[in-house]
N, CA, C, O and the ligand as a Tripos MOL2 file, in Angstrom:
@<TRIPOS>MOLECULE
protein
  317   315    80     0     0
PROTEIN
NO_CHARGES

@<TRIPOS>ATOM
      1 N         121.6650   90.3770  100.1300 N.3       1 MET1
      2 CA        120.3800   89.9780  100.2430 C.3       1 MET1
      3 C         119.4480   90.6010   98.9370 C.2       1 MET1
      4 O         118.6140   89.9620   98.2950 O.2       1 MET1
      5 N         119.7900   91.8590   98.7610 N.am      2 ALA2
      6 CA        119.0310   92.4530   97.6450 C.3       2 ALA2
      7 C         119.3090   91.9100   96.3140 C.2       2 ALA2
      8 O         118.4820   92.0600   95.4150 O.2       2 ALA2
      9 N         120.5220   91.2300   96.1030 N.am      3 ARG3
     10 CA        121.0100   90.8080   94.8020 C.3       3 ARG3
     11 C         120.2790   89.4660   94.6100 C.2       3 ARG3
     12 O         119.9360   89.0550   93.5010 O.2       3 ARG3
     13 N         120.0700   88.8260   95.7420 N.am      4 LEU4
     14 CA        119.1870   87.5270   95.7170 C.3       4 LEU4
     15 C         117.8820   87.6820   95.3300 C.2       4 LEU4
     16 O         117.3770   86.8000   94.6350 O.2       4 LEU4
     17 N         117.1870   88.7290   95.6830 N.am      5 TRP5
     18 CA        115.7370   88.9500   95.2700 C.3       5 TRP5
     19 C         115.8000   89.5060   93.7910 C.2       5 TRP5
     20 O         114.9310   89.0900   93.0250 O.2       5 TRP5
     21 N         116.6470   90.3170   93.3550 N.am      6 LEU6
     22 CA        116.7320   90.8580   92.0370 C.3       6 LEU6
     23 C         116.8480   89.7290   91.0780 C.2       6 LEU6
     24 O         116.2540   89.8150   90.0030 O.2       6 LEU6
     25 N         117.6190   88.5840   91.3880 N.am      7 THR7
     26 CA        117.7090   87.6790   90.3260 C.3       7 THR7
     27 C         116.9880   86.2720   90.5820 C.2       7 THR7
     28 O         117.4390   85.1640   90.2940 O.2       7 THR7
     29 N         115.7930   86.5650   91.1770 N.am      8 SER8
     30 CA        114.9180   85.4330   91.4360 C.3       8 SER8
     31 C         113.8900   85.3500   90.2110 C.2       8 SER8
     32 O         113.3390   86.3460   89.7430 O.2       8 SER8
     33 N         113.7120   84.1300   89.7780 N.am      9 ASP9
     34 CA        112.8280   83.7660   88.8280 C.3       9 ASP9
     35 C         111.1370   83.7060   89.2590 C.2       9 ASP9
     36 O         110.1670   83.8130   88.5080 O.2       9 ASP9
     37 N         111.1710   83.5060   90.6750 N.am     10 SER10
     38 CA        109.6480   83.3770   90.8160 C.3      10 SER10
     39 C         108.8650   84.4690   90.9880 C.2      10 SER10
     40 O         109.3190   85.2940   91.7810 O.2      10 SER10
     41 N         107.6760   84.7570   90.4110 N.am     11 PRO11
     42 CA        107.0420   85.6550   90.5370 C.3      11 PRO11
     43 C         106.3270   85.9310   92.1620 C.2      11 PRO11
     44 O         105.8540   87.0200   92.4860 O.2      11 PRO11
     45 N         106.3560   85.0290   92.8370 N.am     12 GLU12
     46 CA        105.9330   85.2010   94.3110 C.3      12 GLU12
     47 C         106.9200   85.8600   95.0140 C.2      12 GLU12
     48 O         106.6690   86.8250   95.7360 O.2      12 GLU12
     49 N         108.1800   85.3410   94.8310 N.am     13 ILE13
     50 CA        109.2990   85.9080   95.6050 C.3      13 ILE13
     51 C         109.5330   87.4130   95.1430 C.2      13 ILE13
     52 O         109.7630   88.3070   95.9570 O.2      13 ILE13
     53 N         109.4640   87.6020   93.8940 N.am     14 SER14
     54 CA        109.9480   89.0470   93.4410 C.3      14 SER14
     55 C         108.5720   90.0310   94.0820 C.2      14 SER14
     56 O         108.7880   91.1650   94.5090 O.2      14 SER14
     57 N         107.2980   89.4810   94.0760 N.am     15 SER15
     58 CA        106.3460   90.3050   94.6160 C.3      15 SER15
     59 C         106.4190   90.4140   96.1700 C.2      15 SER15
     60 O         106.1430   91.5050   96.6680 O.2      15 SER15
     61 N         106.7420   89.4490   96.9160 N.am     16 ASN16
     62 CA        107.1360   89.6150   98.2980 C.3      16 ASN16
     63 C         108.2270   90.5700   98.6330 C.2      16 ASN16
     64 O         108.0810   91.4090   99.5220 O.2      16 ASN16
     65 N         109.3580   90.4510   97.9110 N.am     17 ALA17
     66 CA        110.4960   91.1520   98.1940 C.3      17 ALA17
     67 C         110.3180   92.6670   97.8620 C.2      17 ALA17
     68 O         110.8270   93.5590   98.5410 O.2      17 ALA17
     69 N         109.5400   92.8770   96.7440 N.am     18 GLY18
     70 CA        109.2500   94.4170   96.5310 C.3      18 GLY18
     71 C         108.4150   95.0920   97.5950 C.2      18 GLY18
     72 O         108.6030   96.2520   97.9580 O.2      18 GLY18
     73 N         107.2640   94.1050   98.1780 N.am     19 LYS19
     74 CA        106.4880   94.8630   99.0780 C.3      19 LYS19
     75 C         107.1760   94.7660  100.3920 C.2      19 LYS19
     76 O         106.7980   95.5820  101.2330 O.2      19 LYS19
     77 N         108.0660   93.9700  100.7210 N.am     20 THR20
     78 CA        108.9900   94.0830  101.9570 C.3      20 THR20
     79 C         109.8970   95.2570  101.9980 C.2      20 THR20
     80 O         110.0370   96.0220  102.9520 O.2      20 THR20
     81 N         110.5390   95.3110  100.7640 N.am     21 LEU21
     82 CA        111.5370   96.4270  100.5810 C.3      21 LEU21
     83 C         110.7830   97.7070  100.7300 C.2      21 LEU21
     84 O         111.3070   98.5470  101.4620 O.2      21 LEU21
     85 N         109.7300   97.9800  100.2060 N.am     22 ILE22
     86 CA        109.0990   99.3620  100.3300 C.3      22 ILE22
     87 C         108.3830   99.6100  101.8530 C.2      22 ILE22
     88 O         108.3130  100.6710  102.4730 O.2      22 ILE22
     89 N         107.9500   98.4670  102.1840 N.am     23 ARG23
     90 CA        107.4740   98.5350  103.5840 C.3      23 ARG23
     91 C         108.3930   98.9720  104.6400 C.2      23 ARG23
     92 O         108.1890   99.9290  105.3860 O.2      23 ARG23
     93 N         109.5170   98.1300  104.6520 N.am     24 LEU24
     94 CA        110.7070   98.4970  105.5900 C.3      24 LEU24
     95 C         111.2380   99.8310  105.4370 C.2      24 LEU24
     96 O         111.4810  100.5420  106.4130 O.2      24 LEU24
     97 N         111.4330  100.2070  104.1940 N.am     25 SER25
     98 CA        111.9950  101.5740  103.7150 C.3      25 SER25
     99 C         111.1140  102.8150  104.3980 C.2      25 SER25
    100 O         111.6210  103.8110  104.9140 O.2      25 SER25
    101 N         109.6370  102.5330  104.2870 N.am     26 ARG26
    102 CA        108.7840  103.5140  104.7800 C.3      26 ARG26
    103 C         108.7820  103.4660  106.2450 C.2      26 ARG26
    104 O         108.6980  104.5260  106.8660 O.2      26 ARG26
    105 N         108.8730  102.2460  106.9160 N.am     27 ARG27
    106 CA        108.6370  101.8580  108.3670 C.3      27 ARG27
    107 C         109.8320  102.7300  109.1790 C.2      27 ARG27
    108 O         109.6530  103.4940  110.1280 O.2      27 ARG27
    109 N         111.0650  102.3960  108.5400 N.am     28 HIS28
    110 CA        112.2560  102.8900  109.2250 C.3      28 HIS28
    111 C         112.7990  104.2670  108.6590 C.2      28 HIS28
    112 O         113.6970  104.8590  109.2570 O.2      28 HIS28
    113 N         112.2750  104.7330  107.5710 N.am     29 ARG29
    114 CA        112.4550  105.9950  106.9100 C.3      29 ARG29
    115 C         113.8710  105.8330  106.3640 C.2      29 ARG29
    116 O         114.6440  106.7860  106.4650 O.2      29 ARG29
    117 N         114.2080  104.8600  105.8760 N.am     30 ILE30
    118 CA        115.5520  104.4900  104.9960 C.3      30 ILE30
    119 C         115.2490  104.8980  103.5340 C.2      30 ILE30
    120 O         114.1550  104.7390  102.9930 O.2      30 ILE30
    121 N         116.2800  105.4120  102.9920 N.am     31 LYS31
    122 CA        116.2260  105.6020  101.4730 C.3      31 LYS31
    123 C         116.6880  104.5610  100.7660 C.2      31 LYS31
    124 O         117.8230  104.1700  101.0370 O.2      31 LYS31
    125 N         116.0330  103.9790   99.8600 N.am     32 VAL32
    126 CA        116.4480  102.8270   99.0900 C.3      32 VAL32
    127 C         117.3890  103.3670   98.0610 C.2      32 VAL32
    128 O         117.0040  104.3410   97.4160 O.2      32 VAL32
    129 N         118.5410  102.8770   97.8280 N.am     33 PRO33
    130 CA        119.3730  103.3690   96.6710 C.3      33 PRO33
    131 C         118.6040  103.4080   95.3080 C.2      33 PRO33
    132 O         117.5320  102.8620   95.0470 O.2      33 PRO33
    133 N         119.3240  104.1100   94.5710 N.am     34 THR34
    134 CA        118.4650  104.3210   93.2950 C.3      34 THR34
    135 C         118.5150  103.4830   92.1570 C.2      34 THR34
    136 O         117.7860  103.6750   91.1840 O.2      34 THR34
    137 N         119.4810  102.4030   92.2410 N.am     35 GLU35
    138 CA        119.6040  101.4080   91.3390 C.3      35 GLU35
    139 C         118.6760  100.2630   91.7880 C.2      35 GLU35
    140 O         118.2970   99.4260   90.9700 O.2      35 GLU35
    141 N         118.3440  100.2230   92.9570 N.am     36 ILE36
    142 CA        117.2040   99.1800   93.4110 C.3      36 ILE36
    143 C         115.9950   99.8100   93.1850 C.2      36 ILE36
    144 O         115.1490   99.1620   92.5680 O.2      36 ILE36
    145 N         115.6900  101.0790   93.5950 N.am     37 ARG37
    146 CA        114.3700  101.6810   93.6320 C.3      37 ARG37
    147 C         113.8990  101.7720   92.0570 C.2      37 ARG37
    148 O         112.7020  101.6090   91.8200 O.2      37 ARG37
    149 N         114.6680  101.9870   91.1460 N.am     38 MET38
    150 CA        114.3720  101.9670   89.8660 C.3      38 MET38
    151 C         113.7050  100.5590   89.2810 C.2      38 MET38
    152 O         113.0880  100.4670   88.2190 O.2      38 MET38
    153 N         113.9280   99.6630   90.0700 N.am     39 ARG39
    154 CA        113.7140   98.1550   89.5820 C.3      39 ARG39
    155 C         112.4280   97.5210   90.3410 C.2      39 ARG39
    156 O         112.0520   96.3510   90.2660 O.2      39 ARG39
    157 N         111.8300   98.5980   91.1080 N.am     40 VAL40
    158 CA        110.4840   98.1530   92.0220 C.3      40 VAL40
    159 C         109.4270   98.8220   91.2170 C.2      40 VAL40
    160 O         109.6290   99.9850   90.8660 O.2      40 VAL40
    161 N         108.2370   98.1750   90.8590 N.am     41 CYS41
    162 CA        107.0930   98.8480   90.4260 C.3      41 CYS41
    163 C         106.3360   99.5190   91.5180 C.2      41 CYS41
    164 O         105.9820   98.8900   92.5150 O.2      41 CYS41
    165 N         106.0920  100.7250   91.3580 N.am     42 ARG42
    166 CA        105.3630  101.3990   92.3140 C.3      42 ARG42
    167 C         103.7610  101.1190   92.4890 C.2      42 ARG42
    168 O         103.1150  101.3960   93.5000 O.2      42 ARG42
    169 N         103.3290  100.6080   91.4830 N.am     43 SER43
    170 CA        102.0560  100.3990   91.5150 C.3      43 SER43
    171 C         101.7340   98.8900   91.9380 C.2      43 SER43
    172 O         100.8730   98.7340   92.8040 O.2      43 SER43
    173 N         102.4080   97.6870   91.3520 N.am     44 CYS44
    174 CA        101.8750   96.3520   91.8630 C.3      44 CYS44
    175 C         103.1000   95.9080   92.9260 C.2      44 CYS44
    176 O         102.8930   94.9220   93.6340 O.2      44 CYS44
    177 N         104.3210   96.6010   93.0360 N.am     45 LYS45
    178 CA        105.3010   96.4010   94.0400 C.3      45 LYS45
    179 C         105.9890   95.1090   93.8930 C.2      45 LYS45
    180 O         106.3870   94.3950   94.8140 O.2      45 LYS45
    181 N         106.0900   94.8710   92.5260 N.am     46 LYS46
    182 CA        106.9610   93.8060   92.0900 C.3      46 LYS46
    183 C         108.4010   94.3220   91.7140 C.2      46 LYS46
    184 O         108.5950   95.5010   91.4160 O.2      46 LYS46
    185 N         109.4510   93.3270   91.7450 N.am     47 ILE47
    186 CA        110.6120   93.5020   91.3920 C.3      47 ILE47
    187 C         110.7180   93.5330   89.7060 C.2      47 ILE47
    188 O         110.4110   92.4880   89.1330 O.2      47 ILE47
    189 N         111.0800   94.5220   89.0050 N.am     48 LEU48
    190 CA        111.0470   94.5670   87.6220 C.3      48 LEU48
    191 C         112.3930   93.9380   87.0180 C.2      48 LEU48
    192 O         113.4910   94.4110   87.3100 O.2      48 LEU48
    193 N         112.2650   93.0090   86.2880 N.am     49 ASP49
    194 CA        113.5190   92.3170   85.5390 C.3      49 ASP49
    195 C         112.9320   92.3730   83.8720 C.2      49 ASP49
    196 O         111.9750   92.9900   83.4030 O.2      49 ASP49
    197 N         113.7900   91.5900   83.3120 N.am     50 SER50
    198 CA        113.5500   91.6060   81.8310 C.3      50 SER50
    199 C         112.3980   90.5840   81.4810 C.2      50 SER50
    200 O         112.0020   90.4560   80.3230 O.2      50 SER50
    201 N         111.9190   89.9180   82.4590 N.am     51 ASN51
    202 CA        110.8520   89.0030   81.9120 C.3      51 ASN51
    203 C         109.4990   89.7820   82.4350 C.2      51 ASN51
    204 O         108.4720   89.4510   81.8410 O.2      51 ASN51
    205 N         109.3950   90.5510   83.2370 N.am     52 ASN52
    206 CA        107.9490   91.3730   83.4470 C.3      52 ASN52
    207 C         108.1850   92.6990   83.2710 C.2      52 ASN52
    208 O         107.3190   93.3830   83.8160 O.2      52 ASN52
    209 N         109.2070   93.4490   82.6000 N.am     53 SER53
    210 CA        109.1380   94.8900   82.1840 C.3      53 SER53
    211 C         109.8740   94.9680   80.9380 C.2      53 SER53
    212 O         110.6210   94.0410   80.6250 O.2      53 SER53
    213 N         109.7200   96.0880   80.1250 N.am     54 LYS54
    214 CA        110.4580   96.4930   79.0980 C.3      54 LYS54
    215 C         111.1190   97.9840   79.3780 C.2      54 LYS54
    216 O         110.4700   98.8260   79.9990 O.2      54 LYS54
    217 N         112.3250   98.2320   78.9280 N.am     55 THR55
    218 CA        112.9260   99.3760   79.1990 C.3      55 THR55
    219 C         113.3250   99.8880   77.8320 C.2      55 THR55
    220 O         113.8540   99.1620   76.9890 O.2      55 THR55
    221 N         113.0300  101.2500   77.6350 N.am     56 ARG56
    222 CA        113.3020  102.0970   76.3750 C.3      56 ARG56
    223 C         114.0200  103.1800   76.7240 C.2      56 ARG56
    224 O         113.8040  103.8080   77.7600 O.2      56 ARG56
    225 N         114.9960  103.4940   75.8150 N.am     57 ILE57
    226 CA        115.5700  104.8460   75.9410 C.3      57 ILE57
    227 C         114.9110  105.8360   75.0430 C.2      57 ILE57
    228 O         114.8770  105.5790   73.8390 O.2      57 ILE57
    229 N         114.3370  107.0380   75.5310 N.am     58 ARG58
    230 CA        113.7330  108.0480   74.6600 C.3      58 ARG58
    231 C         114.6600  109.1990   74.7400 C.2      58 ARG58
    232 O         115.7480  109.2260   75.3140 O.2      58 ARG58
    233 N         114.1150  110.0780   74.1290 N.am     59 LEU59
    234 CA        114.8020  111.4970   74.0670 C.3      59 LEU59
    235 C         114.5780  112.0720   75.5120 C.2      59 LEU59
    236 O         115.5070  112.6830   76.0420 O.2      59 LEU59
    237 N         113.5580  111.9280   76.0780 N.am     60 LYS60
    238 CA        113.2810  112.5460   77.4100 C.3      60 LYS60
    239 C         113.7720  111.7480   78.5130 C.2      60 LYS60
    240 O         113.7770  112.2620   79.6320 O.2      60 LYS60
    241 N         114.1750  110.5890   78.3570 N.am     61 GLY61
    242 CA        114.8510  109.8110   79.4970 C.3      61 GLY61
    243 C         114.5380  108.3980   79.3290 C.2      61 GLY61
    244 O         114.0670  108.0380   78.2500 O.2      61 GLY61
    245 N         114.7250  107.6180   80.1860 N.am     62 ILE62
    246 CA        114.5860  106.0200   80.4200 C.3      62 ILE62
    247 C         112.9810  105.8990   80.7400 C.2      62 ILE62
    248 O         112.4380  106.5900   81.6020 O.2      62 ILE62
    249 N         112.3330  104.9880   79.9830 N.am     63 VAL63
    250 CA        110.9960  104.5100   80.1150 C.3      63 VAL63
    251 C         110.9470  102.9740   80.4600 C.2      63 VAL63
    252 O         111.2150  102.0620   79.6790 O.2      63 VAL63
    253 N         110.5570  102.8580   81.7690 N.am     64 VAL64
    254 CA        110.3560  101.3840   81.9940 C.3      64 VAL64
    255 C         108.8820  101.2150   82.3950 C.2      64 VAL64
    256 O         108.2850  101.9100   83.2170 O.2      64 VAL64
    257 N         108.3750  100.1610   81.6700 N.am     65 SER65
    258 CA        107.1850   99.6550   81.5350 C.3      65 SER65
    259 C         106.8310   98.4040   82.2430 C.2      65 SER65
    260 O         107.3240   97.3850   81.7590 O.2      65 SER65
    261 N         106.0290   98.2570   83.3580 N.am     66 CYS66
    262 CA        105.6950   96.9950   83.7830 C.3      66 CYS66
    263 C         104.6370   96.1450   83.0430 C.2      66 CYS66
    264 O         103.4690   96.5000   82.8880 O.2      66 CYS66
    265 N         105.1320   95.0680   82.6350 N.am     67 MET67
    266 CA        104.2440   94.2470   81.9080 C.3      67 MET67
    267 C         102.9970   93.7040   82.5030 C.2      67 MET67
    268 O         101.9970   93.4600   81.8280 O.2      67 MET67
    269 N         103.0810   93.5240   83.7590 N.am     68 ASP68
    270 CA        102.0210   93.1330   84.7740 C.3      68 ASP68
    271 C         100.7870   93.9240   84.8930 C.2      68 ASP68
    272 O          99.6480   93.6160   84.5410 O.2      68 ASP68
    273 N         101.2740   95.1420   85.5280 N.am     69 CYS69
    274 CA        100.1900   96.1610   85.6070 C.3      69 CYS69
    275 C          99.9810   97.3760   84.5810 C.2      69 CYS69
    276 O          99.0200   98.1450   84.6070 O.2      69 CYS69
    277 N         101.0980   97.4160   83.6300 N.am     70 GLY70
    278 CA        100.9940   98.4530   82.6850 C.3      70 GLY70
    279 C         101.3740   99.6700   83.1750 C.2      70 GLY70
    280 O         101.1660  100.5600   82.3500 O.2      70 GLY70
    281 N         101.8700  100.0660   84.2440 N.am     71 ARG71
    282 CA        102.5190  101.1470   84.6570 C.3      71 ARG71
    283 C         103.6050  101.5540   84.0220 C.2      71 ARG71
    284 O         104.3610  100.6730   83.6130 O.2      71 ARG71
    285 N         103.9340  102.8860   83.7970 N.am     72 THR72
    286 CA        105.2100  103.0840   83.2480 C.3      72 THR72
    287 C         105.9950  104.2610   84.0800 C.2      72 THR72
    288 O         105.4280  105.2740   84.4890 O.2      72 THR72
    289 N         107.1270  104.0250   84.2320 N.am     73 HIS73
    290 CA        107.9340  104.9410   85.1200 C.3      73 HIS73
    291 C         109.0590  105.6540   84.2230 C.2      73 HIS73
    292 O         109.7580  105.0130   83.4380 O.2      73 HIS73
    293 N         109.1620  106.9630   84.4020 N.am     74 ARG74
    294 CA        110.0360  107.8280   83.6150 C.3      74 ARG74
    295 C         111.1290  108.1870   84.4710 C.2      74 ARG74
    296 O         110.8990  108.6280   85.5970 O.2      74 ARG74
    297 N         112.2960  108.0410   84.0410 N.am     75 TYR75
    298 CA        113.4760  108.5050   84.7580 C.3      75 TYR75
    299 C         114.3240  109.5080   83.7800 C.2      75 TYR75
    300 O         114.7700  109.1340   82.6950 O.2      75 TYR75
    301 N         114.4820  110.7780   84.2830 N.am     76 HIS76
    302 CA        115.2590  111.4910   83.3920 C.3      76 HIS76
    303 C         116.1010  112.5730   84.2860 C.2      76 HIS76
    304 O         115.8950  112.7920   85.4790 O.2      76 HIS76
    305 N         116.9640  113.1230   83.5740 N.am     77 GLY77
    306 CA        118.1340  113.8980   84.3610 C.3      77 GLY77
    307 C         119.0960  113.0990   84.9080 C.2      77 GLY77
    308 O         119.7160  112.2260   84.3010 O.2      77 GLY77
    309 N         119.2270  113.4230   86.1430 N.am     78 GLY78
    310 CA        120.4330  112.6340   86.9130 C.3      78 GLY78
    311 C         119.9970  111.2210   87.3500 C.2      78 GLY78
    312 O         120.8340  110.5380   87.9400 O.2      78 GLY78
    313 N         118.8660  110.7550   87.1370 N.am     79 VAL79
    314 CA        118.2390  109.3750   87.4440 C.3      79 VAL79
    315 C         118.4120  109.2910   88.9310 C.2      79 VAL79
    316 O         118.0180  108.2980   89.5430 O.2      79 VAL79
    317 ZN        103.5640   96.7560   87.8840 Zn       80 ZN80
@<TRIPOS>BOND
     1     1     2 1
     2     2     3 1
     3     3     4 2
     4     3     5 am
     5     5     6 1
     6     6     7 1
     7     7     8 2
     8     7     9 am
     9     9    10 1
    10    10    11 1
    11    11    12 2
    12    11    13 am
    13    13    14 1
    14    14    15 1
    15    15    16 2
    16    15    17 am
    17    17    18 1
    18    18    19 1
    19    19    20 2
    20    19    21 am
    21    21    22 1
    22    22    23 1
    23    23    24 2
    24    23    25 am
    25    25    26 1
    26    26    27 1
    27    27    28 2
    28    27    29 am
    29    29    30 1
    30    30    31 1
    31    31    32 2
    32    31    33 am
    33    33    34 1
    34    34    35 1
    35    35    36 2
    36    35    37 am
    37    37    38 1
    38    38    39 1
    39    39    40 2
    40    39    41 am
    41    41    42 1
    42    42    43 1
    43    43    44 2
    44    43    45 am
    45    45    46 1
    46    46    47 1
    47    47    48 2
    48    47    49 am
    49    49    50 1
    50    50    51 1
    51    51    52 2
    52    51    53 am
    53    53    54 1
    54    54    55 1
    55    55    56 2
    56    55    57 am
    57    57    58 1
    58    58    59 1
    59    59    60 2
    60    59    61 am
    61    61    62 1
    62    62    63 1
    63    63    64 2
    64    63    65 am
    65    65    66 1
    66    66    67 1
    67    67    68 2
    68    67    69 am
    69    69    70 1
    70    70    71 1
    71    71    72 2
    72    71    73 am
    73    73    74 1
    74    74    75 1
    75    75    76 2
    76    75    77 am
    77    77    78 1
    78    78    79 1
    79    79    80 2
    80    79    81 am
    81    81    82 1
    82    82    83 1
    83    83    84 2
    84    83    85 am
    85    85    86 1
    86    86    87 1
    87    87    88 2
    88    87    89 am
    89    89    90 1
    90    90    91 1
    91    91    92 2
    92    91    93 am
    93    93    94 1
    94    94    95 1
    95    95    96 2
    96    95    97 am
    97    97    98 1
    98    98    99 1
    99    99   100 2
   100    99   101 am
   101   101   102 1
   102   102   103 1
   103   103   104 2
   104   103   105 am
   105   105   106 1
   106   106   107 1
   107   107   108 2
   108   107   109 am
   109   109   110 1
   110   110   111 1
   111   111   112 2
   112   111   113 am
   113   113   114 1
   114   114   115 1
   115   115   116 2
   116   115   117 am
   117   117   118 1
   118   118   119 1
   119   119   120 2
   120   119   121 am
   121   121   122 1
   122   122   123 1
   123   123   124 2
   124   123   125 am
   125   125   126 1
   126   126   127 1
   127   127   128 2
   128   127   129 am
   129   129   130 1
   130   130   131 1
   131   131   132 2
   132   131   133 am
   133   133   134 1
   134   134   135 1
   135   135   136 2
   136   135   137 am
   137   137   138 1
   138   138   139 1
   139   139   140 2
   140   139   141 am
   141   141   142 1
   142   142   143 1
   143   143   144 2
   144   143   145 am
   145   145   146 1
   146   146   147 1
   147   147   148 2
   148   147   149 am
   149   149   150 1
   150   150   151 1
   151   151   152 2
   152   151   153 am
   153   153   154 1
   154   154   155 1
   155   155   156 2
   156   155   157 am
   157   157   158 1
   158   158   159 1
   159   159   160 2
   160   159   161 am
   161   161   162 1
   162   162   163 1
   163   163   164 2
   164   163   165 am
   165   165   166 1
   166   166   167 1
   167   167   168 2
   168   167   169 am
   169   169   170 1
   170   170   171 1
   171   171   172 2
   172   171   173 am
   173   173   174 1
   174   174   175 1
   175   175   176 2
   176   175   177 am
   177   177   178 1
   178   178   179 1
   179   179   180 2
   180   179   181 am
   181   181   182 1
   182   182   183 1
   183   183   184 2
   184   183   185 am
   185   185   186 1
   186   186   187 1
   187   187   188 2
   188   187   189 am
   189   189   190 1
   190   190   191 1
   191   191   192 2
   192   191   193 am
   193   193   194 1
   194   194   195 1
   195   195   196 2
   196   195   197 am
   197   197   198 1
   198   198   199 1
   199   199   200 2
   200   199   201 am
   201   201   202 1
   202   202   203 1
   203   203   204 2
   204   203   205 am
   205   205   206 1
   206   206   207 1
   207   207   208 2
   208   207   209 am
   209   209   210 1
   210   210   211 1
   211   211   212 2
   212   211   213 am
   213   213   214 1
   214   214   215 1
   215   215   216 2
   216   215   217 am
   217   217   218 1
   218   218   219 1
   219   219   220 2
   220   219   221 am
   221   221   222 1
   222   222   223 1
   223   223   224 2
   224   223   225 am
   225   225   226 1
   226   226   227 1
   227   227   228 2
   228   227   229 am
   229   229   230 1
   230   230   231 1
   231   231   232 2
   232   231   233 am
   233   233   234 1
   234   234   235 1
   235   235   236 2
   236   235   237 am
   237   237   238 1
   238   238   239 1
   239   239   240 2
   240   239   241 am
   241   241   242 1
   242   242   243 1
   243   243   244 2
   244   243   245 am
   245   245   246 1
   246   246   247 1
   247   247   248 2
   248   247   249 am
   249   249   250 1
   250   250   251 1
   251   251   252 2
   252   251   253 am
   253   253   254 1
   254   254   255 1
   255   255   256 2
   256   255   257 am
   257   257   258 1
   258   258   259 1
   259   259   260 2
   260   259   261 am
   261   261   262 1
   262   262   263 1
   263   263   264 2
   264   263   265 am
   265   265   266 1
   266   266   267 1
   267   267   268 2
   268   267   269 am
   269   269   270 1
   270   270   271 1
   271   271   272 2
   272   271   273 am
   273   273   274 1
   274   274   275 1
   275   275   276 2
   276   275   277 am
   277   277   278 1
   278   278   279 1
   279   279   280 2
   280   279   281 am
   281   281   282 1
   282   282   283 1
   283   283   284 2
   284   283   285 am
   285   285   286 1
   286   286   287 1
   287   287   288 2
   288   287   289 am
   289   289   290 1
   290   290   291 1
   291   291   292 2
   292   291   293 am
   293   293   294 1
   294   294   295 1
   295   295   296 2
   296   295   297 am
   297   297   298 1
   298   298   299 1
   299   299   300 2
   300   299   301 am
   301   301   302 1
   302   302   303 1
   303   303   304 2
   304   303   305 am
   305   305   306 1
   306   306   307 1
   307   307   308 2
   308   307   309 am
   309   309   310 1
   310   310   311 1
   311   311   312 2
   312   311   313 am
   313   313   314 1
   314   314   315 1
   315   315   316 2
@<TRIPOS>SUBSTRUCTURE
     1 MET1         2 RESIDUE 1 A MET
     2 ALA2         6 RESIDUE 1 A ALA
     3 ARG3        10 RESIDUE 1 A ARG
     4 LEU4        14 RESIDUE 1 A LEU
     5 TRP5        18 RESIDUE 1 A TRP
     6 LEU6        22 RESIDUE 1 A LEU
     7 THR7        26 RESIDUE 1 A THR
     8 SER8        30 RESIDUE 1 A SER
     9 ASP9        34 RESIDUE 1 A ASP
    10 SER10       38 RESIDUE 1 A SER
    11 PRO11       42 RESIDUE 1 A PRO
    12 GLU12       46 RESIDUE 1 A GLU
    13 ILE13       50 RESIDUE 1 A ILE
    14 SER14       54 RESIDUE 1 A SER
    15 SER15       58 RESIDUE 1 A SER
    16 ASN16       62 RESIDUE 1 A ASN
    17 ALA17       66 RESIDUE 1 A ALA
    18 GLY18       70 RESIDUE 1 A GLY
    19 LYS19       74 RESIDUE 1 A LYS
    20 THR20       78 RESIDUE 1 A THR
    21 LEU21       82 RESIDUE 1 A LEU
    22 ILE22       86 RESIDUE 1 A ILE
    23 ARG23       90 RESIDUE 1 A ARG
    24 LEU24       94 RESIDUE 1 A LEU
    25 SER25       98 RESIDUE 1 A SER
    26 ARG26      102 RESIDUE 1 A ARG
    27 ARG27      106 RESIDUE 1 A ARG
    28 HIS28      110 RESIDUE 1 A HIS
    29 ARG29      114 RESIDUE 1 A ARG
    30 ILE30      118 RESIDUE 1 A ILE
    31 LYS31      122 RESIDUE 1 A LYS
    32 VAL32      126 RESIDUE 1 A VAL
    33 PRO33      130 RESIDUE 1 A PRO
    34 THR34      134 RESIDUE 1 A THR
    35 GLU35      138 RESIDUE 1 A GLU
    36 ILE36      142 RESIDUE 1 A ILE
    37 ARG37      146 RESIDUE 1 A ARG
    38 MET38      150 RESIDUE 1 A MET
    39 ARG39      154 RESIDUE 1 A ARG
    40 VAL40      158 RESIDUE 1 A VAL
    41 CYS41      162 RESIDUE 1 A CYS
    42 ARG42      166 RESIDUE 1 A ARG
    43 SER43      170 RESIDUE 1 A SER
    44 CYS44      174 RESIDUE 1 A CYS
    45 LYS45      178 RESIDUE 1 A LYS
    46 LYS46      182 RESIDUE 1 A LYS
    47 ILE47      186 RESIDUE 1 A ILE
    48 LEU48      190 RESIDUE 1 A LEU
    49 ASP49      194 RESIDUE 1 A ASP
    50 SER50      198 RESIDUE 1 A SER
    51 ASN51      202 RESIDUE 1 A ASN
    52 ASN52      206 RESIDUE 1 A ASN
    53 SER53      210 RESIDUE 1 A SER
    54 LYS54      214 RESIDUE 1 A LYS
    55 THR55      218 RESIDUE 1 A THR
    56 ARG56      222 RESIDUE 1 A ARG
    57 ILE57      226 RESIDUE 1 A ILE
    58 ARG58      230 RESIDUE 1 A ARG
    59 LEU59      234 RESIDUE 1 A LEU
    60 LYS60      238 RESIDUE 1 A LYS
    61 GLY61      242 RESIDUE 1 A GLY
    62 ILE62      246 RESIDUE 1 A ILE
    63 VAL63      250 RESIDUE 1 A VAL
    64 VAL64      254 RESIDUE 1 A VAL
    65 SER65      258 RESIDUE 1 A SER
    66 CYS66      262 RESIDUE 1 A CYS
    67 MET67      266 RESIDUE 1 A MET
    68 ASP68      270 RESIDUE 1 A ASP
    69 CYS69      274 RESIDUE 1 A CYS
    70 GLY70      278 RESIDUE 1 A GLY
    71 ARG71      282 RESIDUE 1 A ARG
    72 THR72      286 RESIDUE 1 A THR
    73 HIS73      290 RESIDUE 1 A HIS
    74 ARG74      294 RESIDUE 1 A ARG
    75 TYR75      298 RESIDUE 1 A TYR
    76 HIS76      302 RESIDUE 1 A HIS
    77 GLY77      306 RESIDUE 1 A GLY
    78 GLY78      310 RESIDUE 1 A GLY
    79 VAL79      314 RESIDUE 1 A VAL
    80 ZN80       317 GROUP 0 **** ****
């Protein structure tokens, strides 16, 4: 099911999928796997893919920028 959301081209589906993912994980206190958590914007709650985000590798780690809201997410160390 998660793979279906992550490969969707529709912005409405990716937005709803991100919101649902975060809401369910908080309600049921389930930890979202790291590879999926890294692909959800924490600000606008959209699924990040190559169309609406850019990923750069810097000295201090991986920087993922959301192109819709402008928020940057930094992942470093053990990710
Ligand atoms: Zn965003």
